[in-house]
C-alpha positions in Angstrom: -8.2 -6.1 -10.7 -7.3 -9.9 -9.9 -7.2 -12.8 -12.2 -7.7 -16.5 -11.3 -5.7 -18.5 -13.9 -5.4 -22.4 -14.2 -2.1 -23.1 -13.1 -0.7 -24.7 -16.4 -1.7 -21.4 -18.2 -0.2 -18.6 -15.7 2.6 -18.1 -17.8 0.9 -18.0 -21.1 -1.8 -15.5 -19.8 0.7 -13.3 -18.2 3.1 -13.0 -21.2 -0.3 -12.5 -23.4 -1.0 -9.6 -21.2 2.4 -7.9 -21.2 2.0 -7.7 -25.2 -1.6 -6.5 -25.0 -2.1 -3.2 -26.6 -4.1 -0.6 -25.4 -7.5 -0.1 -26.8 -10.0 2.7 -26.5 -11.7 1.2 -23.8 -8.9 0.4 -21.7 -4.8 0.0 -21.0 -2.9 -2.2 -18.9 -0.7 0.0 -16.7 0.8 -2.7 -14.2 1.1 -6.4 -14.2 2.2 -8.8 -11.4 2.3 -12.4 -10.2 0.8 -13.4 -7.1 2.5 -16.7 -6.1 1.0 -18.7 -3.2 -2.6 -17.4 -3.6 -5.7 -19.6 -3.9 -7.4 -17.1 -6.2 -5.5 -14.4 -7.3 -2.7 -15.5 -9.6 -2.1 -12.3 -11.7 -2.8 -8.4 -10.6 -3.0 -5.9 -13.1 -4.0 -2.3 -13.0 -6.3 -1.1 -15.8 -6.6 2.5 -16.7 -10.0 3.2 -18.2 -12.4 6.4 -18.7 -14.9 5.0 -16.6 -16.1 1.6 -14.8 -18.5 0.8 -17.3 -15.7 1.1 -20.1 -13.4 -1.0 -17.8 -16.3 -3.7 -17.5 -16.7 -4.1 -21.0 -12.8 -4.5 -21.6 -12.6 -7.1 -18.9 -15.6 -8.9 -20.6 -14.8 -8.9 -24.1 -10.7 -9.1 -23.7 -9.5 -10.4 -20.4 -12.2 -13.0 -19.4 -11.7 -14.6 -23.0 -8.2 -15.3 -22.6 -7.5 -19.3 -22.5 -6.6 -20.3 -19.0 -8.5 -17.5 -17.3 -10.9 -18.9 -14.7 -12.3 -15.9 -13.1 -11.6 -12.2 -12.3 -12.4 -9.5 -9.9 -12.5 -5.8 -11.1 -12.8 -2.9 -8.6 -12.4 0.7 -9.1 -9.4 2.5 -7.4 -10.9 5.7 -5.7 -7.7 7.3 -4.5 -4.1 6.4 -4.7 -0.9 8.0 -3.8 2.6 7.8 -5.1 4.9 6.4 -1.9 8.4 6.7 -3.6 9.9 9.0 -6.5 9.7 7.5 -10.1 13.3 7.3 -9.9 13.7 5.0 -7.0 10.8 2.8 -8.0 12.4 2.1 -11.4 15.6 1.3 -9.3 13.7 -1.6 -7.4 11.8 -2.6 -10.2 14.5 -3.1 -12.4 16.7 -5.0 -9.8 15.1 -8.2 -10.3 13.7 -9.7 -13.7 10.4 -11.8 -13.0 11.7 -14.0 -15.6 14.8 -15.1 -14.0 13.1 -15.5 -10.9 10.3 -17.9 -12.3 12.5 -19.7 -14.3 15.4 -20.2 -12.2 13.1 -21.0 -9.5 15.1 -18.6 -6.8 11.9 -18.2 -4.5 13.0 -18.2 -1.1 11.7 -17.1 2.2 13.8 -14.0 2.3 13.2 -13.1 -1.5 9.3 -13.3 -0.8 9.4 -11.2 2.4 11.5 -8.3 0.5 8.9 -7.9 -2.0 
């Protein structure tokens, strides 16, 4: 799903979602910033038993977060892992999001590398 968030609340919403505990309805399994987008400030993957439970979770837990303007939820029908888990961990741990955001290290070469 994607979230449109007020610009001054993006960091607090992201941190809130990072610490969000799984519920019976759903669990957040992936979370990312999407800078330079007009609508989609945060992307997250939600694991739920079915789309009805996911929708309930979004309506009750996600859309009620202060700063969330809108959300778009869709069901992933099929997925495929492209690289082995240990290789994925190597790359995902190479850059810490906190360092990139706080030190404003965004440049064209880094963005293209993502």
